[in-house]
DOTIMI-926679 format. One record per atom (N, C-alpha, C): x, y, z. Coordinates in steps of 0.02 Angstrom, whole numbers, padded with zeros to 5 digits, always signed. Example, Ala and Ser with C-alpha at 12.3 -4.5 7.8 and 13.67 -1.06 7.14 Angstrom:
+00660-00284+00390 +00615-00225+00390 +00660-00165+00390 +00642-00112+00354 +00684-00053+00357 +00645+00002+00394 
END
This chain:
+00049-00060-00001 +00002-00004+00010 +00049+00067+00001 -00001+00107-00033 +00039+00193-00026 +00014+00220+00045 +00062+00216+00076 +00057+00266+00131 +00100+00324+00170 +00066+00379+00195 +00067+00451+00210 +00080+00456+00299 +00143+00471+00301 +00133+00456+00369 +00146+00546+00393 +00121+00570+00438 +00108+00644+00430 +00123+00655+00507 +00191+00682+00517 +00243+00710+00567 +00302+00661+00592 +00353+00708+00603 +00416+00645+00616 +00442+00660+00740 +00395+00645+00763 +00385+00662+00811 +00400+00555+00804 +00418+00552+00891 +00435+00488+00885 +00381+00412+00866 +00311+00448+00872 +00258+00383+00854 +00274+00385+00756 +00280+00462+00727 +00292+00440+00681 +00353+00415+00641 +00406+00452+00660 +00467+00391+00623 +00462+00330+00651 +00424+00309+00706 +00434+00230+00715 +00371+00186+00666 +00316+00227+00664 +00256+00214+00606 +00306+00198+00546 +00333+00252+00537 +00344+00267+00474 +00394+00196+00439 +00446+00181+00514 +00506+00160+00488 +00474+00076+00484 +00425+00052+00539 +00399-00020+00545 +00360-00023+00474 +00316+00022+00447 +00294+00028+00385 +00302-00007+00323 +00357+00023+00330 +00406+00021+00263 +00440-00025+00274 +00482-00073+00327 +00512-00125+00324 +00451-00174+00323 +00379-00179+00339 +00349-00230+00298 +00324-00206+00247 +00356-00190+00195 +00343-00180+00124 +00300-00139+00101 +00275-00067+00129 +00243-00027+00098 +00275+00034+00079 +00243+00052+00022 +00273+00105+00010 +00264+00174+00026 +00307+00225+00078 +00273+00235+00140 +00337+00328+00119 +00304+00394+00153 +00317+00437+00141 +00297+00487+00186 +00355+00494+00215 +00344+00504+00293 +00343+00614+00271 +00306+00641+00285 +00296+00704+00292 +00314+00725+00346 +00334+00789+00365 +00356+00836+00426 +00365+00913+00386 +00328+00945+00429 +00320+01060+00429 +00393+01050+00410 +00443+01050+00485 +00516+01100+00478 +00553+01041+00409 +00603+01111+00424 +00636+01114+00349 +00687+01059+00382 +00705+01045+00448 +00759+01005+00458 +00757+00952+00541 +00761+00920+00573 +00731+00912+00633 +00756+00926+00688 +00735+00980+00713 +00768+01007+00768 +00721+00990+00826 +00707+00930+00861 +00674+00923+00899 +00668+00978+00961 +00626+00989+01000 +00618+01057+01019 +00599+01031+01111 +00624+01054+01153 +00618+01025+01232 +00684+00989+01257 +00686+00954+01311 +00737+00936+01331 +00725+00859+01337 +00758+00829+01399 +00751+00762+01404 +00672+00734+01416 +00656+00669+01401 +00596+00619+01421 +00618+00560+01448 +00577+00527+01468 +00576+00471+01515 +00560+00408+01448 +00568+00370+01449 +00538+00320+01409 +00564+00244+01446 +00474+00246+01453 +00463+00168+01494 +00480+00126+01438 +00460+00058+01489 +00472-00010+01451 +00439-00023+01377 +00373-00005+01385 +00338+00001+01299 +00363+00037+01257 +00406+00085+01263 +00426+00113+01210 +00515+00083+01191 +00541+00056+01261 +00595+00032+01248 +00601-00043+01205 +00527-00071+01208 +00519-00139+01167 +00525-00127+01093 +00479-00059+01079 +00473-00037+01006 +00554-00025+00981 +00607+00001+01023 +00654+00016+00999 +00698-00037+00984 +00690-00092+01013 +00708-00171+01018 +00698-00194+00963 +00635-00178+00938 +00611-00213+00868 +00649-00193+00796 +00656-00117+00819 +00687-00072+00778 +00763-00084+00763 +00782-00125+00829 +00856-00126+00813 +00919-00075+00840 +00877-00017+00884 +00888+00023+00907 +00931+00031+00969 +00934-00046+01010 +00931-00041+01108 +01005-00029+01105 +01047-00045+01070 +01125-00019+01110 +01130+00039+01111 +01126+00078+01044 +01135+00122+01058 +01095+00180+01098 +01047+00165+01086 +00972+00178+01134 +01017+00194+01202 +01032+00117+01238 +01058+00105+01292 +01125+00178+01316 +01174+00181+01241 +01237+00215+01265 +01195+00297+01280 +01149+00300+01239 +01135+00383+01234 +01084+00405+01304 +01064+00357+01333 +01006+00377+01393 +01026+00336+01453 +00998+00352+01522 +01008+00353+01573 +00973+00317+01627 +00982+00264+01640 +00931+00208+01690 +00892+00254+01731 +00830+00249+01737 +00808+00317+01818 +00765+00235+01836 +00806+00234+01908 +00799+00187+01963 +00751+00207+02009 +00729+00243+02001 +00685+00281+02056 +00640+00330+02046 +00595+00361+02066 +00564+00458+02100 +00539+00454+02163 +00586+00509+02179 +00583+00545+02230 +00552+00609+02230 +00495+00611+02271 +00480+00666+02277 +00458+00704+02356 +00478+00764+02366 +00472+00786+02423 +00440+00862+02429 +00419+00863+02488 +00390+00955+02500 +00433+00995+02502 +00415+01060+02502 +00466+01099+02518 +00492+01087+02586 +00460+01058+02625 +00478+01057+02697 +00535+00978+02702 +00550+00958+02662 +00579+00901+02678 +00540+00829+02661 +00486+00829+02692 +00451+00763+02694 +00440+00736+02623 +00424+00672+02629 +00456+00626+02575 +00360+00595+02560 +00367+00629+02497 +00286+00619+02459 +00281+00562+02393 +00342+00560+02364 +00320+00497+02327 +00387+00461+02344 +00400+00389+02345 +00470+00350+02354 +00425+00274+02309 +00460+00296+02253 +00455+00239+02197 +00514+00199+02154 +00540+00112+02161 +00589+00111+02165 +00589+00041+02108 +00604+00074+02034 +00604-00002+01989 +00598-00082+02014 +00651-00085+02056 +00660-00151+02084 +00589-00182+02111 +00538-00130+02140 +00510-00151+02170 +00437-00193+02141 +00433-00181+02063 +00407-00208+02020 +00432-00260+01999 +00503-00254+01949 +00539-00310+01915 +00609-00276+01909 +00647-00323+01931 +00721-00316+01950 +00750-00311+01878 +00767-00280+01880 +00804-00245+01802 +00790-00231+01755 +00718-00197+01767 +00683-00167+01721 +00658-00087+01760 +00696-00053+01701 +00704+00030+01729 +00671+00070+01655 +00657+00117+01676 +00652+00174+01646 +00724+00207+01604 +00699+00243+01560 +00791+00289+01536 +00776+00332+01516 +00811+00409+01559 +00797+00448+01523 +00839+00480+01468 +00805+00513+01426 +00845+00540+01350 +00835+00586+01333 +00896+00628+01282 +00857+00688+01275 +00811+00682+01186 +00765+00712+01186 +00710+00713+01123 +00759+00716+01066 +00820+00760+01070 +00850+00769+01026 +00914+00674+00989 +00912+00680+01047 +00940+00596+01031 +00904+00539+01005 +00849+00536+01043 +00781+00496+01024 +00770+00510+00948 +00763+00568+00909 +00745+00575+00854 +00810+00553+00807 +00866+00557+00824 +00908+00568+00777 +00913+00480+00789 +00898+00458+00837 +00903+00387+00803 +00858+00339+00773 +00799+00370+00796 +00738+00340+00755 +00733+00374+00681 +00778+00432+00664 +00796+00458+00602 +00828+00399+00553 +00859+00368+00578 +00914+00317+00552 +00890+00262+00559 +00826+00238+00582 +00790+00188+00567 +00745+00188+00526 +00743+00258+00497 +00694+00277+00464 +00729+00280+00403 +00789+00298+00392 +00840+00282+00322 +00823+00221+00311 +00867+00165+00352 +00874+00118+00328 +00803+00067+00317 +00764+00088+00326 +00696+00054+00321 +00667+00085+00251 +00704+00122+00224 +00674+00129+00136 +00630+00190+00133 +00602+00207+00200 +00534+00258+00191 +00547+00305+00146 +00519+00352+00114 +00553+00413+00104 +00543+00485+00155 +00558+00536+00133 +00553+00582+00199 +00538+00644+00147 +00500+00689+00156 +00485+00760+00136 +00476+00797+00195 +00535+00858+00185 +00548+00888+00256 +00538+00956+00222 +00520+01002+00263 +00478+01076+00248 +00400+01069+00205 +00362+01019+00208 +00282+01025+00195 +00252+01017+00236 +00198+01050+00265 +00186+01058+00311 +00082+01042+00266 +00074+00977+00298 +00021+00960+00267 -00045+00979+00311 -00121+01000+00287 -00148+01038+00321 -00217+01020+00310 -00244+00989+00239 -00297+00955+00234 -00278+00902+00189 -00323+00842+00208 -00350+00773+00181 -00423+00767+00140 -00423+00744+00079 -00482+00758+00030 -00463+00676+00035 -00545+00650+00043 -00552+00568+00037 -00571+00571-00018 -00585+00521-00058 -00613+00502-00119 -00604+00418-00132 -00655+00386-00169 -00649+00303-00204 -00578+00281-00200 -00542+00339-00228 -00453+00319-00242 -00438+00312-00200 -00434+00370-00137 -00398+00344-00073 -00393+00432-00024 -00318+00452-00018 -00326+00515+00031 -00279+00560-00021 -00291+00609-00042 -00253+00671-00063 -00243+00706-00009 -00182+00708-00003 -00147+00761+00056 -00126+00837+00020 -00150+00894+00026 -00135+00975+00012 -00089+00986+00062 -00048+01023+00037 -00011+01075+00109 -00030+01156+00087 -00014+01202+00128 -00012+01249+00176 -00036+01309+00121 -00008+01296+00044 -00028+01333-00020 -00082+01292-00070 -00084+01224-00053 -00161+01202-00079 -00114+01139-00116 -00052+01139-00135 -00018+01089-00170 -00029+01021-00165 -00046+00984-00214 -00067+00932-00217 -00013+00876-00197 -00014+00844-00137 +00053+00820-00117 +00057+00723-00130 +00027+00706-00161 -00006+00635-00191 -00061+00606-00155 -00071+00566-00164 -00142+00519-00144 -00115+00441-00125 -00139+00446-00074 -00129+00372-00048 -00181+00330-00013 -00154+00263+00003 -00216+00238-00004 -00246+00223+00093 -00186+00241+00136 -00215+00273+00199 -00150+00334+00232 -00193+00366+00259 -00146+00401+00306 -00137+00400+00366 -00052+00390+00402 -00063+00385+00476 -00063+00478+00503 -00087+00493+00541 -00077+00548+00577 -00057+00550+00632 +00021+00575+00635 +00047+00572+00699 +00092+00659+00706 +00026+00698+00697 +00078+00747+00688 +00032+00802+00789 +00047+00776+00814 +00037+00798+00882 -00018+00802+00903 -00016+00844+00968 -00067+00869+01014 -00138+00914+00976 -00080+00968+00937 -00122+01003+00903 -00142+00995+00831 -00160+00932+00816 -00145+00906+00746 -00207+00946+00704 -00172+00952+00623 -00205+00980+00580 -00247+00943+00553 -00206+00886+00539 -00246+00830+00506 -00315+00804+00553 -00317+00816+00635 -00370+00799+00653 -00419+00860+00661 -00391+00894+00644 -00439+00950+00652 -00484+00974+00575 -00460+00938+00522 -00465+00976+00443 -00513+00891+00448 -00509+00846+00487 -00556+00790+00475 -00634+00784+00499 -00629+00853+00523 -00690+00866+00568 -00693+00838+00633 -00758+00880+00690 -00759+00869+00748 -00781+00798+00774 -00811+00739+00739 -00857+00692+00747 -00809+00646+00789 -00751+00626+00769 -00705+00589+00823 -00680+00615+00888 -00714+00683+00888 -00670+00699+00946 -00692+00713+01032 -00716+00687+01050 -00727+00695+01128 -00697+00757+01168 -00648+00723+01174 -00625+00820+01212 -00564+00836+01185 -00552+00910+01190 -00483+00949+01178 -00496+01009+01183 -00457+00985+01261 -00455+01059+01298 -00357+01066+01301 -00374+01164+01303 -00284+01141+01326 -00271+01157+01386 -00222+01126+01419 -00202+01117+01505 -00215+01165+01540 -00206+01201+01585 -00226+01283+01609 -00148+01278+01646 -00097+01226+01644 -00037+01224+01666 +00019+01200+01617 +00071+01231+01620 +00118+01210+01567 +00178+01190+01622 +00235+01189+01579 +00316+01183+01629 +00360+01248+01563 +00409+01246+01617 +00475+01274+01592 +00532+01229+01599 +00575+01200+01538 +00613+01154+01530 +00681+01200+01512 +00753+01159+01547 +00804+01201+01530 +00838+01110+01550 +00902+01113+01510 +00920+01055+01491 +01003+01061+01472 +01037+01053+01516 +01117+01050+01525 +01161+01034+01557 +01212+01008+01555 +01260+00968+01589 +01231+00938+01663 +01256+00880+01684 +01258+00869+01735 +01294+00890+01780 +01280+00917+01855 +01340+00966+01896 +01313+00949+01968 +01365+00976+01996 +01343+00940+02091 +01319+00880+02090 +01299+00873+02167 +01293+00801+02189 +01217+00784+02181 +01172+00816+02117 +01112+00765+02100 +01122+00672+02077 +01070+00664+02110 +01085+00597+02095 +01071+00580+02018 +01117+00536+01998 +01112+00511+01911 +01076+00469+01888 +01043+00444+01940 +00974+00397+01934 +00908+00382+01963 +00898+00452+01963 +00823+00457+01997 +00781+00503+01963 +00735+00521+01953 +00688+00573+01949 +00669+00592+02012 +00701+00664+02005 +00693+00690+02079 +00639+00750+02075 +00591+00770+02107 +00547+00824+02113 +00553+00865+02190 +00511+00915+02179 +00513+00952+02250 +00431+00990+02222 +00388+00981+02298 +00336+01027+02279 +00313+01065+02335 +00303+01113+02324 +00255+01176+02378 +00183+01201+02352 +00172+01144+02400 +00085+01153+02381 +00060+01104+02325 +00016+01136+02283 -00011+01144+02215 +00021+01157+02183 +00034+01220+02190 +00072+01264+02145 +00150+01283+02105 +00182+01242+02152 +00249+01252+02119 +00278+01190+02125 +00314+01169+02070 +00328+01099+02071 +00394+01119+02015 +00468+01092+02054 +00528+01089+02009 +00556+01030+02019 +00569+01007+01962 +00577+00915+01924 +00656+00918+01878 +00720+00865+01914 +00744+00857+01874 +00746+00787+01858 +00762+00776+01791 +00769+00727+01758 +00839+00693+01724 +00874+00662+01747 +00944+00614+01708 +00915+00611+01650 +00947+00677+01572 +00941+00626+01523 +00961+00607+01465 +01022+00591+01492 +01066+00548+01427 +01142+00593+01420 +01128+00583+01362 +01191+00612+01297 +01181+00622+01244 +01175+00675+01213 +01176+00694+01137 +01210+00626+01109 +01273+00608+01106 +01333+00558+01078 +01352+00552+01143 +01376+00478+01103 +01415+00414+01154 +01460+00444+01207 +01479+00500+01177 +01549+00521+01221 +01530+00575+01209 +01462+00610+01216 +01468+00671+01264 +01420+00665+01339 +01448+00728+01365 +01417+00751+01449 +01344+00722+01453 +01335+00673+01507 +01298+00678+01517 +01226+00759+01555 +01182+00723+01534 +01138+00797+01517 +01075+00791+01569 +01055+00833+01598 +00994+00844+01662 +00946+00882+01623 +00887+00856+01647 +00832+00916+01631 +00801+00942+01680 +00783+00979+01667 +00745+01044+01729 +00678+01047+01691 +00607+01034+01735 +00543+01060+01726 +00528+01109+01786 +00496+01142+01773 +00463+01201+01820 +00391+01221+01809 +00344+01182+01827 +00288+01216+01849 +00252+01267+01826 +00208+01307+01781 +00191+01390+01779 +00141+01374+01737 +00074+01390+01761 +00003+01443+01716 +00039+01441+01675 -00018+01426+01607 -00015+01444+01559 -00022+01510+01550 -00071+01560+01588 -00086+01618+01598 -00037+01678+01612 +00000+01636+01650 +00075+01686+01679 +00142+01682+01654 +00144+01646+01588 +00185+01636+01531 +00179+01690+01480 +00208+01744+01461 +00205+01785+01413 +00264+01801+01387 +00302+01773+01391 +00387+01761+01346 +00438+01766+01378 +00490+01769+01366 +00535+01780+01420 +00555+01861+01444 +00542+01902+01397 +00547+02003+01411 +00490+01990+01485 +00448+01973+01471 +00397+01966+01525 +00399+01925+01608 +00450+01892+01596 +00471+01844+01665 +00517+01884+01711 +00501+01859+01777 +00540+01892+01822 +00572+01842+01835 +00619+01838+01803 +00700+01790+01816 +00718+01785+01879 +00744+01843+01904 +00778+01830+01973 +00736+01825+02009 +00687+01842+02029 +00629+01797+02065 +00625+01731+02067 +00618+01702+01993 +00597+01627+01989 +00663+01583+02001 +00754+01630+01994 +00802+01590+02014 +00813+01588+02091 +00801+01631+02126 +00805+01630+02184 +00732+01576+02222 +00671+01574+02193 +00633+01533+02220 +00657+01457+02210 +00672+01454+02142 +00717+01376+02112 +00752+01365+02156 +00804+01416+02186 +00850+01369+02231 +00850+01389+02286 +00798+01410+02337 +00768+01397+02385 +00720+01317+02394 +00686+01296+02355 +00664+01234+02362 +00699+01194+02318 +00755+01211+02308 +00812+01130+02286 +00900+01160+02299 +00896+01172+02355 +00961+01183+02369 +01034+01159+02338 +00985+01079+02322 +01043+01012+02310 +01048+01032+02223 +01022+01050+02203 +01020+01095+02138 +01064+01159+02114 +01080+01197+02148 +01095+01266+02141 +01165+01252+02102 +01208+01238+02083 +01267+01216+02047 +01238+01221+01984 +01179+01154+01975 +01172+01150+01902 +01103+01219+01877 +01082+01237+01932 +01050+01298+01906 +01087+01364+01903 +01150+01361+01910 +01177+01418+01909 +01213+01426+01826 +01191+01360+01776 +01190+01368+01718 +01160+01411+01685 +01064+01448+01734 +01051+01465+01685 +01044+01538+01680 +01082+01573+01637 +01090+01642+01652 +01033+01703+01644 +00996+01670+01606 +00921+01724+01578 +00883+01687+01568 +00812+01711+01570 +00760+01696+01523 +00726+01640+01487 +00781+01673+01431 +00801+01652+01375 +00808+01590+01333 +00837+01556+01401 +00872+01498+01394 +00807+01430+01418 +00761+01463+01445 +00710+01411+01478 +00658+01386+01412 +00643+01344+01407 +00622+01323+01365 +00519+01317+01368 +00479+01347+01356 +00430+01349+01390 +00369+01268+01341 +00335+01250+01386 +00292+01212+01357 +00216+01201+01373 +00192+01207+01335 +00114+01205+01351 +00077+01118+01340 +00008+01098+01370 +00002+01057+01348 -00067+01048+01337 -00107+00974+01314 -00170+00974+01298 -00184+00887+01336 -00267+00910+01318 -00307+00852+01337 -00339+00829+01283 -00330+00784+01244 -00372+00762+01198 -00387+00694+01199 -00472+00678+01182 -00481+00613+01176 -00522+00601+01131 -00532+00570+01104 -00557+00530+01032 -00603+00483+01059 -00652+00478+01020 -00722+00440+01005 -00666+00365+00981 -00651+00387+00926 -00604+00299+00901 -00558+00367+00888 -00505+00333+00865 -00433+00354+00834 -00435+00324+00752 -00472+00352+00715 -00473+00343+00639 -00561+00374+00620 -00546+00390+00571 -00603+00404+00500 -00562+00409+00439 -00632+00354+00408 -00617+00344+00355 -00529+00313+00351 -00499+00346+00276 -00444+00293+00281 -00371+00332+00310 -00409+00360+00366 -00349+00425+00407 -00359+00373+00478 -00306+00389+00511 -00285+00340+00588 -00241+00390+00623 -00251+00376+00687 -00228+00441+00728 -00168+00395+00776 -00101+00436+00770 -00069+00406+00828 -00034+00437+00881 -00022+00412+00947 +00035+00468+00981 -00015+00526+00985 +00012+00601+01017 -00011+00623+01041 -00076+00639+00994 -00071+00652+00931 -00135+00671+00885 -00209+00618+00909 -00172+00563+00945 -00234+00520+00944 -00270+00536+01016 -00211+00549+01080 -00216+00546+01160 -00166+00587+01193 -00174+00663+01174 -00131+00689+01222 -00145+00719+01284 -00104+00716+01324 -00113+00734+01383 -00059+00747+01422 -00074+00782+01502 -00028+00790+01533 +00032+00752+01544 +00086+00776+01540 +00130+00755+01558 +00148+00717+01642 +00107+00704+01659 +00114+00693+01756 +00152+00627+01761 +00142+00575+01708 +00167+00536+01714 +00224+00494+01652 +00233+00553+01613 +00295+00551+01566 +00289+00488+01536 +00237+00486+01506 +00219+00418+01456 +00197+00451+01367 +00211+00491+01381 +00182+00528+01307 +00217+00494+01237 +00289+00488+01260 +00339+00451+01168 +00349+00393+01202 +00322+00361+01249 +00312+00258+01245 +00234+00235+01221 +00203+00294+01233 +00133+00258+01218 +00105+00288+01134 +00167+00334+01097 +00172+00353+01036 +00200+00305+01005 +00268+00275+01027 +00299+00221+00978 +00260+00150+00999 +00213+00147+01048 +00188+00080+01050 +00097+00082+01017 +00091+00134+00996 +00020+00136+00930 +00076+00132+00877 +00134+00154+00856 +00145+00123+00791 +00165+00080+00787 +00179+00047+00826 +00202-00032+00839 +00147-00079+00818 +00090-00069+00871 +00038-00118+00860 -00020-00094+00807 -00020-00035+00784 -00045-00017+00712 -00039-00047+00643 +00060-00045+00649 +00100-00093+00601 +00073-00156+00586 +00072-00182+00649 +00055-00260+00663 -00007-00270+00621 -00067-00223+00646 -00125-00228+00617 -00142-00232+00553 -00112-00190+00525 -00106-00171+00439 -00057-00223+00405 -00014-00252+00443 +00023-00329+00424 -00041-00377+00425 -00076-00394+00467 -00122-00448+00471 -00199-00427+00434 -00219-00363+00427 -00261-00343+00396 -00249-00286+00316 -00269-00310+00256 -00216-00269+00209 -00286-00211+00209 -00365-00237+00231 -00418-00193+00226 -00412-00132+00273 -00400-00072+00266 -00379-00021+00325 -00442-00025+00388 -00499-00025+00371 -00536-00027+00433 -00522-00073+00464 -00497-00121+00440 -00518-00199+00485 -00464-00208+00522 -00402-00156+00487 -00330-00152+00529 -00332-00095+00586 -00366-00031+00564 -00394+00001+00629 -00438+00003+00677 -00489-00049+00665 -00528-00091+00717 -00494-00119+00749 -00441-00174+00749 -00395-00191+00794 -00345-00154+00809 -00319-00104+00788 -00262-00054+00817 -00303-00020+00879 -00346+00010+00863 -00408+00042+00906 -00407-00034+00969 -00440-00080+00970 -00464-00109+01030 -00389-00132+01076 -00333-00155+01020 -00271-00168+01054 -00237-00138+01111 -00267-00056+01085 -00234-00003+01108 -00284+00053+01181 -00338+00021+01180 -00380+00050+01207 -00381+00054+01308 -00377-00005+01328 -00359-00006+01363 -00319+00037+01439 -00244+00010+01387 -00173+00065+01392 -00182+00130+01404 -00220+00161+01333 -00210+00223+01330 -00260+00258+01389 -00337+00228+01382 -00355+00232+01428 -00359+00282+01507 -00325+00212+01516 -00268+00221+01588 -00250+00260+01619 -00197+00297+01555 -00139+00356+01568 -00184+00404+01562 -00233+00419+01499 -00262+00470+01519 -00310+00470+01577 -00327+00433+01587 -00376+00463+01667 -00320+00458+01727 -00270+00422+01735 -00226+00468+01779 -00183+00518+01785 -00157+00512+01724 -00134+00581+01701 -00168+00653+01726 -00233+00647+01696 -00285+00688+01705 -00297+00705+01801 -00327+00662+01816 -00335+00670+01882 -00266+00659+01941 -00218+00632+01924 -00153+00661+01963 -00116+00721+01958 -00145+00778+01888 -00119+00820+01886 -00159+00885+01939 -00225+00878+01969 -00236+00925+02003 -00182+00915+02069 -00151+00852+02089 -00136+00851+02151 -00066+00864+02158 -00055+00906+02087 +00026+00929+02095 +00011+00999+02048 -00028+01018+02004 -00025+01089+01963 -00088+01088+01982 -00103+01131+02036 -00189+01162+02040 -00183+01211+02074 -00227+01258+02066 -00255+01320+02127 -00296+01291+02187 -00277+01203+02216 -00308+01185+02251 -00265+01167+02312 -00255+01217+02355 -00199+01191+02413 -00207+01145+02466 -00254+01137+02455 -00312+01097+02517 -00271+01005+02488 -00287+00978+02433 -00280+00929+02386 -00200+00921+02410 -00149+00990+02391 -00062+00972+02396 -00074+00947+02470 -00111+00949+02536 -00099+00962+02587 -00096+00884+02601 -00172+00861+02586 -00189+00795+02609 -00153+00751+02555 -00113+00771+02476 -00053+00723+02453 -00015+00726+02470 +00031+00768+02507 +00076+00760+02563 +00073+00708+02630 +00014+00722+02648 +00016+00676+02707 -00029+00604+02704 -00050+00581+02629 -00077+00518+02601 -00016+00469+02548 +00034+00517+02520 +00050+00466+02476 +00113+00430+02493 +00140+00462+02550 +00219+00440+02567 +00187+00374+02604 +00121+00353+02639 +00097+00314+02676 +00077+00262+02630 +00052+00303+02586 +00020+00234+02521 +00082+00214+02485 +00138+00231+02454 +00209+00227+02428 +00239+00164+02475 +00226+00191+02530 +00249+00115+02567 +00220+00046+02588 +00155+00044+02562 +00107-00018+02551 +00123-00039+02491 +00134-00121+02511 +00140-00163+02449 +00100-00152+02372 +00018-00160+02377 +00000-00161+02329 -00004-00088+02305 -00024-00039+02318 +00004+00049+02284 +00064+00045+02283 +00112+00008+02305 +00188+00036+02279 +00184+00004+02201 +00158-00063+02202 +00174-00102+02135 +00144-00055+02090 +00070-00035+02098 +00034+00016+02060 +00073+00075+02031 +00109+00123+02082 +00141+00159+02072 +00174+00156+02014 +00230+00122+02039 +00277+00097+01998 +00275+00038+01922 +00219+00009+01908 +00177+00003+01865 +00170+00062+01804 +00147+00099+01838 +00109+00150+01810 +00171+00195+01779 +00248+00208+01824 +00276+00249+01795 +00334+00210+01734 +00319+00138+01754 +00352+00100+01704 +00318+00091+01646 +00258+00121+01648 +00236+00096+01566 +00188+00065+01567 +00174-00001+01601 +00140-00041+01587 +00091-00067+01627 +00044-00013+01655 -00014-00028+01689 -00063+00001+01648 -00129-00044+01653 -00202-00033+01621 -00231-00037+01669 -00227-00044+01741 -00252-00025+01778 -00227-00038+01836 -00266-00046+01905 -00249-00050+01974 -00206-00143+01987 -00248-00170+01946 -00222-00238+01916 -00161-00255+01850 -00213-00235+01797 -00185-00239+01729 -00115-00211+01694 -00113-00256+01683 -00025-00234+01645 -00026-00288+01573 +00015-00237+01541 +00005-00262+01461 +00070-00294+01480 +00091-00330+01413 +00151-00384+01380 +00208-00322+01354 +00266-00338+01389 +00310-00286+01347 +00319-00312+01275 +00285-00355+01250 +00300-00350+01165 +00269-00297+01141 +00305-00259+01095 +00304-00201+01062 +00220-00211+01049 +00190-00254+00987 +00126-00253+00948 +00056-00288+00996 +00085-00320+01084 +00039-00299+01112 +00002-00255+01157 -00037-00226+01128 -00079-00174+01163 -00117-00202+01213 
END
């Protein structure tokens, strides 16, 4: 089949590579002129790692990433709020911190090796369906080709989803909270294998994620993130950097050496987030994967892994069923429980860490620490962080196609 993949994020790159390896004629469209991933580090959990294993990327990925063996969160008074360790669930199973640019370069190599064509600098804005297939049009209404099916992996604010109409969309909301990010070389005595967070109520959170390295011989990196209301960010020029810097150093004194690398607000990367729920992840011959299908708060850090697993599951379904609709039905059914759990958990956890409700913060500080020490809730927490939970008791297989 002739297949178009729209968007060169992790889901789109993996989808293009896997479909091309199955013998399809694949073209990957990306609106950017060159692959320059915006952002800092991300946590790639076990399902995402399993897809990289299928693509033959494991050795290089492990060189470029950092094992994250625990999550530790404390409040501003030093009280332990979260304490989860990966060995509590499965010895040797760890999430890994990686810079977005390193992951993008790795997946770009997989796309090139698969034989998929890439068209950079082409922004697809409309899809026109006909009995012959789906015709893609760019921003100036130029015909970019007719395809048997289209895989939309163009992110949380998907133009493909918008142009396809609202019938499949159940929820599409901008999150009230976003984050400021900074990535720099590891410095000081910060933990090297721990996702570390500090909270003050529900209005202030700072976190540090070891994020691997850009090259095998490069410096180890750490990504800092800071919660901020969307309405409070009006660009670097309007940001009170001196006040923020003082607040950050007081909240995380152990990270002062690392924070000293940030000399001005222009070094901070602002990210906002969406909450997107679809009634079904396809319409006609167009199917949605990754954030285009299920954008959510990054509270559990599963976005990249969910997108990679979407791509692998879809590729397997298409291999089994040449008829697009049958393949889409199988893909949607295979991914439903896993995606639904993380959408629900991310949405409801967010108010305990990013909201204007201080009483929830007090309850969180009082209850989460003891719950983390109980076997059942500790196991659920770690399964959620490792990306394998589908509910209180449910777990997914770590095989990439078994959603």
